[in-house]
N, C-alpha and C positions, 0 to 999 in steps of 0.2 A: 739503235745504239744503246749499249749497256750503260746504266747510270754511272757505274764506277769508272767508266772511260771518259767521262765528260771533264773537260778542263775549264776551270773558271777563267773568265776573260778579264776580271778585275775585282778588287776588293769591294765589299759592300760599304756604303757610306757610314760614317760614325753615327752612333746613337747619342744625340746631344742631351745633356742634363736638363736643359730648359724644356725639353719635350716630354718629360716624365709624367707631368700632370695629364697631358693629352693622351699619352699611352694608357694611363690608368683608366681614363674615361672611356676610350674606345675598347679597351679590354673587356669592360663590363657589358658592352653591346656587341661583342665580336660576332655572334651568330645572328644578330638581327640589325645589322647596319643597313642604312638606306641605300638605294641603288645609285645615288649620286652624292658625292661629297665635294664641296668647294673649299679647298685648303687655301686660306688667304692670310696676308700679313705683309709687313714691310719687307723689302729685300734684305737678304743676309741672315735670315733666321732658320734656314735649312728646310723649307717647306718641301722642295723637290726631293731631297734626301729622305725625308719622312715618308713621302708618298711611295718611294721605291721600297723602303723597308716594310711599309704597310702592305704593299702589293705582294711581296714575298711571303709575309706572314699569312695573308688571306689564301694564298695558293698552297701553303705548306700542308703536308698530310698530318703532321704532328706538332702543331704550334704549342708553345709553352709560355703562359702568361702574356699572350699577345705578341710573342716573338717567334720568328721562324726557327725551326730546329737546325737548319743548315746541312742536314745529312740525308734527308729523304730524297726520293727520285725527283720530286717536284722542285726541291731546293737546288739540287745539283743541275737540273735543267735550267732553272732560273739564273743561276750564277754563271752558267756557260753561255748565256745569251741566246738560248734556243728553246725556251719554254713556249709551247704553242698557244698557251692561254694568257700570255702577257703581251699586250699590244700598246705601243707607245707612239704618240703623235707629237712631233716637234717641227718647228720651221726648218726647212732644208739648211738654212744658214747656220743654225745651231748645230745640226747633225754633222755638217762638214767640218766645223771648227772643233769638234769634240772627239775624244776617243775613250769613251767610257761605256759602262754597261748599257745605259739607256740608248746611246747612239747605235748600238748593235741591233736593238729592237726597232728603232725608229727608221732605219734604212729600208724597212719593208714598205714604208708609206711615202713614196716620192710626192712632190708637190703637183706633178702633172704626168700624164702618160706620154707627153712630148718632151723632146730634149730642149733644155733651156740654156740660155747663154750664161746666166748667173743664178745662184741659189736664191730661193724665195725667202723673204723675211716673214711671210705670212704662213699661217696654217690655212690651207686651201680647201675649197669644197670637194675637190677630187680626193684629198686625203680622208676627209670625213665620210664621203660616200664609200670608199674602200673599207674604212673601219666599220661602218654600219653593215656592210655585206659580210664581213668576217665575223661580226658579233652575232649574226643570226644562227650560226651553227652551234651545236652543243659543245660544252667544254671537252677537250680531249683527255684531260687528267683531272680527277676530282670533280668538284661541283661548281666551280666559278671560272669566269673569264674576267680579267681586270683590264680596263681600258684607261690609260693615263694620257692626259693632254697637258703639256707644260712648255712654255707658259700659255695658259688658256686665252689670255687677252690678245695673243697673236692671231687668233681666228679672225678672218675677214667676215663681213656681214653675211655673205652667202654661206660660208662654212658654219657660222653660228646658227643660222636658220635651219640648216640641214641637221645639225647636232640636236636641235630641239626635238626632232622626230624621235631620236633615240631616247631622249629623256622622257618623252610622253608615253612611249611604248617600249620600255626596256625589255630586251630578250631575257628569258628565264636564265638565271645564274650569272648575268652580266652585272658588273659594277663599274661605275665611271668615277675617276678621280680627276678633278680639275684643279690645277695649281696656278695661282696668280698672285702677283704683288699689287695688281690694280683691278680689283673686282668691279669698280664703277665703269670700267671700259667694256664689261660684258653686258649683253642685253639683259634687261630686267627679267625677261621670260626665261632665260637660262638660270639666272641666280635664284629665282623663286622656286625652281624645280630641283634644287640641290640643298642638302643640309650643310650649313656653313660651319667650318672649323677655323677659328681665329688663332693665329700664332702671335704670341706676345714676346717682347724682348725680356730677357731675364733681368733680375735685379742687378743694379750697377756692379756691386761687389762680386756677385756670382759671374757676371759677364767678364769682369777684369781677371778673376781667378782662372777662368777657362782660357782666356786669351794669353795670359802669362804662361800657362802650362803648355801651350801649343807653339808659342813664338819665342819666349825668352827675351822679349823686348823690354826696354825700360818702362817703369810704371807710369811715368809722366807722359811719355809718348803714347803708350797704349791707351791711357785714360783719355787723351785728347782725340785719338782716332775713334775710340768707342763712342765718344760724344758726337763726333761728326757723323758717325754711322747710325745715329739715332738709337744707340743701345744694341745694335745688331752685331753680335760677335763675329760672324763669318764675313760680313762686309768689312769690319775693322781689320780682321786678319788679312783680307785681300789687299786693303789699302797699305798695310804695313809691309806686305811682301813686295808691293810695287814701288817701295821707296817713296810713298806719298808725302812724307814729312818734308822732304826737300822740294818736291813739286809744289806742295801747298805754299811754302815760303815764297817761291818764285811768282805764283799766281797772285798772292796777296800784295807782293811788291808792285806788280803790274797795276793792281787796283789803286794803290796809293799814288803811283805815278800818274795815272789817268785823272785821279781826283785833283792832283796838284797841277795838271796841265803839262806835265813833262813827257807824256806819251800820247800817241794818237790811237784811237780805237782800232783802226784798220791794221796797224802794225802789231798790236797786242793780239788781235783776233787770229793772226797767222800763227803766232806762237801757241795760242790756246788750242788751235785745231790740231797741232802736232801732239799735244797732250791727250786730246780727246774731248769732244763736247760734253759727253756724259759726265766725265770726271770733273770738268770745270763747272758745270751747272750744279753738280752736287755740292761742290765747295762753296760756290756763291750762295746757294740756298742755306747752307750752314752758317755762313757769315751773316746773312740777312736775319736769320733767326736770332743770332746772338745780339745783333744791333737792335732788334725789336725788344728783346729781353732787357737790354741795357736802357733803352728809351723808356720802358715801363718800370724800371727800377727793380727788376726781379732777376738780374744776372747773377749767377753764382760763380765768383772768380776762381773757386777751387776746381770747377768743372770745365771752364772754358779753355780753349787752346792758347798757348803762350803768344803765338803770332796774332791771333784774333784780339787778345787783350791789348797787345801793343797797338794794333790798329784802332781799337776803341779809345785808347788814351789820347791818340792824336785828334780824334774827332768827337770827343766827349760831348754828348747832348746837342750835337749839331744836326743830326738827321731827324726829319719829321717822321714820327711813327706812322702817321696816316699815309705818307708817301712810300714808306718802307713796305707797308701792307700791299699797296698797289703794285709795287715792283716785284715783290715775292710771288704775287699771283701770276705775273707775266712769266717769271722764271719757271713756275710750276707748269704753265701751259707749254713752254718750250720743252720741258722735260718730257711731256706727253708726246709732243711732235717728233721727238727723236726716234720713235718707233717706226716712223713712216719715211718715205723718200723725201729728202730735202738736201739743201746745200748747207753743210755745217759751217762753212766759213761765213756765209751771209748771215746765218743765224747768230753766230758769235759776234759778228760786227754789230748787229742790232742790239744784242745783249749789252755789249760794252758801251755803245752809244747811250743806252738807257742808264747805265751806271754814271756816265758823265753828267747826264741831265739831272739825275738824283743828287749828285754831289753839288750841283749849282743851286739846288733848292735849300741848301743848308742855311 
């Protein structure tokens, strides 16, 4: 097919301003990058988007200052979703729920050679074995093959062990990009064979400026959501788009009612399940963080969310910091478990029973 007849399947992701330092670093090493990069950092910083942009730049025939030209045959193939040297592995569940450039590539790698009743949440050994087989051939265009796994922590243990062989003996011209928000969930043997690239949140003012330019939301609301998102602008933007301010107020009201004995954990858990366990645990984690800061005397009232400040005023100095630390560790473990098969309602009931116990220790 002629390159000028190729139709882009979607726009490339935005190049975020907080990535510029990383782009400058990689640009200096562009022709001598290691065969494996581990792109890691908290959710909402655009790691996956960066990886896609990097893949296009590495495959581009005429890259300029580390960026793809967008016009060569390789770029046109890339944007049309048909580049033969770009390989993407994602969980089937992610692929089926998305309609973007990466999902067009990822459909090449189903979770199994057998028909399944439901999409897999894991990156499977079958996918990795197919990837390894495809990686053995020479690049069709140019000098490189780019292999992208996102999110890399979705690999089950068998898949990770299989991928290790690819890292130990990489085929000539191949480059592996692993994207993860949870590097500790990857085997140490995988992490040690990749060069780590850490993504950091932008300075607060820079994050707020970007958020304001994309959402037009009010400054106070944006600042509160950016704080809840741990400084990650894309996560804050997502929360804003989902109307999370109203949801947050309802969840915090539930916590107050539980603390006062006006509600039962089981009834609250059913409402929380309708919101989504991940969203609820993220909010609770943010609240606990503020409670710990308050207990240690390091809370900055100008940065806390209004509803959380109101909550703190009702229970000023009543929570034991040592117990808060124990409970936040429990919440962190529950966040980890959300990636696997579980009953979200039972998990949320347990979480809220734990909140009631914590409140009784005041």
